[in-house]
C-alpha positions in Angstrom: -4.3 -0.8 18.1 -4.1 -4.5 19.2 -5.4 -7.1 16.7 -6.1 -10.8 16.7 -4.7 -11.3 13.3 -6.1 -14.7 12.4 -9.6 -16.1 12.9 -12.4 -17.7 10.9 -15.3 -16.3 13.0 -18.8 -15.9 11.9 -20.4 -12.5 12.4 -23.1 -11.4 14.8 -23.8 -9.0 17.6 -22.8 -11.6 20.3 -19.2 -11.2 19.3 -19.0 -7.4 20.0 -18.4 -7.4 23.8 -16.3 -10.6 23.6 -13.8 -9.2 21.2 -13.3 -6.0 23.3 -13.3 -7.9 26.6 -10.4 -10.0 25.4 -8.3 -6.9 24.9 -8.6 -6.3 21.1 -9.4 -3.1 19.3 -9.8 -5.1 16.0 -10.1 -8.7 14.8 -9.1 -10.1 11.4 -11.5 -12.6 9.9 -10.4 -14.7 7.0 -12.5 -16.4 4.4 -11.9 -18.1 1.1 -12.3 -16.2 -2.2 -16.0 -15.5 -3.0 -17.2 -15.6 0.6 -19.2 -12.6 1.9 -17.2 -10.4 4.3 -18.1 -11.0 8.0 -19.7 -8.1 9.8 -19.5 -7.8 13.6 -21.5 -4.7 14.8 -19.4 -1.8 16.4 -16.2 -3.8 15.8 -13.3 -3.1 13.5 -13.2 -6.2 11.4 -10.1 -6.6 9.2 -11.2 -8.6 6.1 -8.7 -11.3 5.0 -8.6 -13.7 2.1 -7.1 -17.1 2.8 -5.6 -18.9 -0.2 -5.2 -22.7 -0.2 -3.3 -23.2 -3.5 -2.5 -26.5 -5.1 0.2 -25.2 -7.5 2.9 -22.6 -7.4 1.3 -20.7 -10.3 -2.0 -20.6 -8.5 -0.6 -18.9 -5.4 1.2 -16.3 -7.5 -1.8 -15.6 -9.6 -4.3 -15.4 -6.8 -2.2 -13.3 -4.5 -1.8 -10.6 -7.1 -5.4 -10.8 -8.1 -6.8 -10.3 -4.6 -4.2 -7.7 -3.5 -6.3 -4.9 -4.8 -9.3 -5.8 -2.7 -8.2 -7.7 0.4 -7.0 -6.0 3.6 -4.9 -9.1 4.4 -3.8 -12.2 2.4 -2.8 -15.4 4.0 -1.5 -18.6 2.3 -2.2 -21.9 4.0 -0.2 -24.8 2.8 2.1 -27.7 3.8 3.6 -28.1 0.4 7.3 -27.1 0.6 7.4 -25.7 -2.9 4.3 -23.6 -2.4 5.7 -22.4 0.9 8.8 -21.2 -0.8 6.8 -19.6 -3.6 4.4 -17.9 -1.2 7.3 -16.4 0.8 8.7 -15.0 -2.4 5.6 -13.0 -3.2 5.4 -9.5 -1.6 1.6 -9.4 -2.1 1.3 -12.1 0.6 0.9 -11.0 4.3 0.9 -14.2 6.2 2.0 -17.8 5.9 -0.2 -20.3 7.9 1.1 -23.8 8.5 -1.4 -26.6 9.1 0.5 -27.4 12.3 -1.6 -30.4 13.3 -1.1 -32.1 9.9 2.7 -31.9 9.8 5.5 -33.9 11.4 8.0 -31.0 11.5 8.0 -27.2 11.8 7.4 -26.7 8.1 9.8 -23.7 8.0 13.5 -23.4 8.3 16.1 -20.7 8.6 16.3 -20.1 4.8 12.6 -19.8 4.5 12.4 -17.4 7.4 15.1 -15.2 5.9 12.9 -15.1 2.8 9.9 -14.1 4.9 11.9 -11.3 6.4 13.0 -10.1 3.0 9.4 -9.8 1.8 7.9 -8.8 5.1 5.7 -11.9 5.3 4.6 -12.9 8.8 4.6 -16.5 10.1 1.3 -17.2 11.9 1.5 -19.0 15.2 -2.2 -19.8 15.9 -3.2 -21.3 19.2 -6.4 -23.2 18.1 -4.6 -26.3 16.7 -3.3 -26.9 20.3 -6.9 -26.8 21.6 -8.1 -29.2 18.9 -5.3 -31.7 19.5 -5.6 -34.7 21.8 -3.7 -34.2 25.1 -1.3 -37.0 24.3 -0.2 -35.3 21.1 0.0 -31.7 22.4 3.6 -31.9 23.6 4.8 -33.0 20.1 2.7 -30.2 18.5 4.2 -27.6 20.8 7.7 -28.9 19.9 6.9 -28.0 16.3 5.8 -24.5 17.2 9.0 -24.0 19.2 11.2 -25.3 16.4 9.6 -22.9 14.0 9.8 -20.1 16.5 13.5 -20.7 16.9 14.0 -20.3 13.1 11.9 -17.1 13.1 13.9 -15.6 16.0 17.2 -16.4 14.4 16.2 -14.9 11.1 14.4 -12.0 12.8 11.4 -12.7 10.6 8.0 -11.1 11.3 5.4 -13.2 13.0 2.0 -12.9 14.6 0.4 -14.7 17.6 -3.3 -15.3 16.9 -6.2 -17.4 18.2 -7.0 -19.1 14.9 -10.5 -19.3 16.3 -13.4 -20.6 14.3 -16.0 -19.9 17.1 -16.2 -17.8 20.2 -15.0 -20.7 22.4 -11.6 -20.7 20.6 -10.9 -17.0 21.0 -8.1 -16.2 23.4 -7.2 -13.0 25.2 -4.2 -10.8 24.5 -2.7 -12.0 27.8 -3.3 -15.7 26.9 -1.5 -15.2 23.5 1.3 -13.2 25.2 1.9 -16.2 27.5 1.9 -18.5 24.5 4.5 -16.3 22.8 6.7 -16.5 25.9 6.4 -20.3 25.9 7.7 -20.2 22.3 10.7 -18.2 23.4 9.8 -14.8 21.8 11.1 -11.6 23.5 8.4 -9.5 25.1 8.9 -6.5 22.8 8.5 -8.8 19.7 5.4 -10.3 21.2 3.8 -6.8 21.6 4.8 -5.9 18.1 3.1 -9.1 16.8 -0.3 -7.6 17.8 0.4 -4.2 16.1 -1.9 -2.8 13.5 0.8 -1.3 11.4 0.4 -3.8 8.6 -3.4 -3.1 8.5 -2.9 0.6 8.4 -0.5 0.3 5.5 -2.7 -2.1 3.6 -5.8 0.1 4.1 -3.8 3.1 2.9 -2.8 1.1 -0.2 -6.4 0.2 -1.0 -7.3 3.8 -1.0 -4.4 4.7 -3.4 -5.5 4.5 -7.0 -1.9 4.7 -8.2 -0.8 1.5 -6.5 0.0 -1.4 -8.8 2.0 -3.9 -6.7 4.5 -3.6 -3.8 7.2 -1.2 -4.9 5.4 -0.1 -8.0 3.1 2.9 -8.3 1.6 4.7 -11.3 3.3 8.0 -11.9 0.9 10.5 -13.6 2.4 13.0 -15.9 2.0 16.7 -15.1 0.7 18.9 -17.9 
């Protein structure tokens, strides 16, 4: 199943045909804690929580608190200390960099090795390029490429996503595949970035009453 893993879409029937026409079987929609889950009729919507923490303790606390209810958890930050903390927490699924607000890639080889260790995917969302003035797009693309180089070297997980906030920012699977090639990712890795394996594992976890946290499950005694 092919998934657009990072959007902030609003729900509504008008999105149904569009999501499928773009080549997706499912779409992940992120909101902040407390927001009502988005519903798109006849569409598999993966419900995500996006955390925008201001302290290291906050990201650790909130990731563990929402892990029992969220299908996906993303952390969005440009604070180097919070980035390192987020990549150390197995409950986190995605790290989202505010690309348009940074002067460098925001991740390095050491951080990407940490992401690989804890199976946390770096999100390369296309929307910031759309929102950036043409004269600044080359510099922004250079940031993406620098981050992608670190990700490839460390063999860290990543996802290519639209990052859309409305239907006009959605991009097809072929568009994002081309984007991934521009960033230098191999074709097989690009295909894997759209895979629903993480969603299936998380949905299975949410159904498992014995799950406590990654790597820890409740063992019931037999009598």
